[in-house]
C-alpha positions in Angstrom: -13.5 -10.5 -42.2 -10.2 -8.6 -41.6 -11.6 -6.9 -38.5 -12.8 -10.2 -36.9 -9.5 -11.9 -37.5 -7.6 -8.9 -36.0 -9.9 -8.9 -33.0 -9.5 -12.6 -32.4 -5.7 -12.4 -32.8 -5.5 -9.6 -30.4 -7.6 -11.3 -27.7 -5.8 -14.6 -28.0 -2.6 -12.6 -27.8 -3.8 -11.2 -24.4 -4.4 -14.9 -23.3 -0.9 -15.8 -24.3 0.6 -12.8 -22.5 -1.1 -14.0 -19.3 0.4 -17.5 -19.6 3.9 -16.1 -20.2 3.6 -13.7 -17.3 3.7 -16.5 -14.7 2.2 -15.7 -11.4 2.5 -12.0 -11.4 -0.3 -9.9 -10.1 -3.2 -8.9 -12.5 -4.6 -5.5 -12.7 -8.1 -5.1 -11.1 -11.0 -6.1 -13.3 -8.8 -7.4 -16.1 -10.5 -10.1 -18.1 -8.6 -12.7 -20.2 -10.6 -14.6 -22.7 -10.1 -18.0 -24.4 -11.2 -18.7 -27.9 -14.3 -20.5 -26.7 -15.4 -17.6 -24.6 -15.9 -15.4 -27.8 -18.0 -17.8 -29.8 -21.1 -16.1 -31.0 -20.1 -12.6 -30.0 -20.7 -9.7 -32.4 -17.8 -7.5 -33.5 -19.0 -4.7 -31.3 -18.9 -7.0 -28.2 -15.5 -8.2 -29.2 -14.2 -4.6 -29.3 -15.8 -3.7 -26.0 -13.8 -6.5 -24.3 -10.6 -5.7 -26.1 -7.9 -3.5 -24.6 -6.6 -2.2 -27.9 -7.6 0.6 -30.1 -9.7 -0.5 -33.2 -8.1 2.1 -35.6 -4.6 1.1 -34.6 -5.4 -2.6 -35.5 -7.1 -1.6 -38.8 -4.3 0.6 -39.8 -1.8 -2.3 -39.3 -4.1 -4.5 -41.6 -4.2 -1.7 -44.2 -0.4 -1.4 -44.2 0.1 -5.1 -44.6 -2.5 -5.1 -47.5 -0.6 -2.3 -49.2 2.7 -4.1 -48.9 1.1 -7.3 -50.4 -0.2 -5.2 -53.3 3.3 -3.9 -53.9 3.0 -0.5 -52.3 6.3 0.8 -51.1 5.4 2.7 -48.0 8.9 4.2 -47.4 8.1 7.5 -49.2 4.4 7.5 -48.8 2.0 8.9 -46.2 -1.3 7.2 -45.3 -3.8 9.6 -43.8 -7.6 9.8 -43.7 -8.1 7.1 -46.2 -5.7 8.6 -48.7 -2.1 8.0 -49.8 0.3 10.9 -50.5 3.9 11.3 -51.6 5.4 14.2 -49.6 8.7 15.7 -50.6 11.8 13.9 -49.4 13.3 17.0 -47.7 10.2 17.8 -45.6 10.6 16.5 -42.0 7.5 14.9 -40.5 7.0 15.9 -36.8 4.7 14.5 -34.1 1.4 16.1 -33.9 -0.4 17.0 -30.6 -3.9 16.9 -32.0 -6.0 14.1 -33.4 -7.4 16.5 -36.0 -3.8 17.0 -37.4 -3.4 13.7 -39.1 0.1 14.7 -40.3 2.5 17.5 -39.8 5.7 18.6 -41.5 8.5 21.1 -40.8 10.0 22.7 -43.9 13.5 24.2 -43.8 15.2 25.8 -46.8 19.0 25.9 -46.5 19.3 28.8 -48.8 16.9 30.8 -46.5 18.4 29.8 -43.2 17.8 33.3 -41.8 14.0 32.7 -42.0 11.8 30.6 -39.7 10.8 27.2 -40.9 7.5 26.8 -42.6 4.7 24.4 -41.4 2.5 22.0 -43.4 -0.4 20.4 -41.7 -3.0 17.9 -42.9 -6.3 18.2 -41.1 -9.2 15.8 -41.0 -12.4 16.5 -39.2 -14.4 13.4 -40.0 -16.8 12.5 -42.8 -18.8 15.7 -42.7 -15.7 17.8 -42.9 -15.3 21.4 -41.6 -17.6 23.5 -43.8 -17.8 24.2 -47.5 -14.8 24.9 -49.8 -15.8 28.6 -49.9 -16.0 28.8 -46.1 -12.5 27.4 -45.7 -11.1 29.8 -48.3 -12.8 32.6 -46.5 -11.2 31.5 -43.2 -7.8 31.2 -44.6 -8.2 34.6 -46.3 -8.8 36.2 -42.8 -5.5 34.9 -41.6 -3.5 36.9 -44.2 -4.1 40.7 -44.2 -2.7 43.7 -46.1 -1.3 47.0 -44.9 -4.6 48.3 -43.6 -5.4 45.1 -41.7 -8.0 43.8 -44.2 -8.0 40.3 -45.7 -6.4 40.0 -49.1 -8.1 38.4 -52.1 -6.4 35.0 -52.5 -5.6 33.4 -55.8 -7.8 30.2 -56.2 -7.2 27.3 -58.5 -9.2 24.0 -58.9 -7.6 20.9 -60.5 -8.1 17.1 -60.4 -5.6 14.8 -58.9 -3.7 12.4 -61.2 -6.1 9.7 -59.9 -9.8 9.7 -60.8 -12.3 10.9 -58.2 -10.1 13.3 -56.2 -10.6 17.1 -56.7 -8.4 19.8 -55.2 -9.1 23.5 -54.6 -5.8 25.4 -53.9 -5.6 28.9 -52.5 -2.6 31.2 -52.0 -2.2 34.5 -50.1 0.9 36.7 -49.2 0.8 39.4 -46.6 0.9 39.7 -42.8 0.0 36.3 -41.3 -2.1 36.5 -38.1 -0.9 33.5 -36.2 -2.2 32.3 -32.9 -5.0 30.2 -31.3 -8.6 31.1 -31.5 -9.8 33.8 -28.9 -6.1 34.8 -28.4 -4.4 38.1 -29.6 -2.9 37.2 -32.9 0.8 37.6 -33.5 1.5 39.3 -36.8 4.2 37.8 -39.1 5.0 40.1 -42.0 5.7 38.8 -45.5 4.4 35.3 -44.9 2.5 33.1 -47.5 -0.3 30.7 -46.8 -1.1 27.9 -49.2 -4.4 26.2 -48.4 -5.9 23.1 -50.1 -9.1 21.3 -49.8 -9.1 17.7 -51.1 -12.4 16.2 -51.9 -13.4 12.7 -52.9 -11.7 10.7 -50.1 -13.4 7.8 -48.5 -13.4 9.3 -45.0 -14.5 12.8 -46.0 -12.7 16.0 -47.1 -9.1 16.7 -46.0 -7.6 20.1 -45.6 -3.9 21.1 -46.0 -2.2 24.4 -44.8 1.3 25.3 -45.7 2.3 28.6 -44.1 5.7 30.3 -43.5 8.0 33.1 -44.6 7.3 33.9 -48.2 10.7 32.9 -49.6 10.4 29.4 -47.9 6.9 28.8 -49.0 7.5 30.0 -52.5 10.4 27.6 -52.8 8.1 24.8 -51.9 5.1 25.9 -54.0 5.7 23.3 -56.8 6.7 20.5 -54.4 3.5 21.1 -52.5 1.4 21.1 -55.6 3.2 18.0 -57.0 2.4 16.2 -53.7 -1.3 17.2 -54.1 -1.3 15.6 -57.6 -0.1 12.3 -56.1 -3.2 12.1 -53.8 -5.1 8.9 -54.3 -7.5 6.7 -52.4 -5.9 4.1 -50.2 -6.4 0.8 -52.0 -7.7 -0.9 -48.9 -10.7 1.5 -49.0 -11.0 1.4 -52.8 -11.2 -2.4 -52.8 -14.4 -2.2 -50.7 -13.4 -5.4 -48.8 -16.5 -5.5 -46.6 -18.8 -5.9 -49.6 -16.6 -8.6 -51.1 -16.7 -10.6 -47.9 -20.5 -10.3 -47.8 -20.7 -11.7 -51.3 -18.7 -14.7 -50.3 
């Protein structure tokens, strides 16, 4: 129901924009539809005629629903069907990848001589990116010891404060091999990597990676873990609104 209303509103908005634009030239092949034109169309047909991104519209609807339900969004992050409470002193930065659903820069004033740490939330769709063990192994290969061999990470599994969400947390300190795949890695000595796999979300598993100089990451270990404990399912997904509409 929400989706249909959103589509209708968007399409009618396009019609209104045309009326307000006067006699300006139209872009080639642009179609403007009246309310009567869309009678009997399926949602897929509506989206195919719309010039907006479906996910953008749905996220606006979810945000409005959370606000109506009393959710204060000022200190919360909505990502991949989940809500989070990141620390106030982490600075969110713009990501250049669709798989990076959120990205933060972490600076510690007491360690200003060190580089900033980076915390990224990844989402690869409902199927995820391999098993928990496979991701732990991949993260372990990024941190090596004096002889260039991966170090055995510490591993902890714990539930979120909200039912249904389970988290696996791993930590390693050594020489971090940074860089893109198939490129020569740049070694960064005495760095720490915290990796977490969050399972139980409505859109599939989510992966978090906090990496940076050991003093900076160590100072943010508990804030990172506290953030993980706040993870919960976005109420819009938890309400299962589509099923409720079907029952009506």
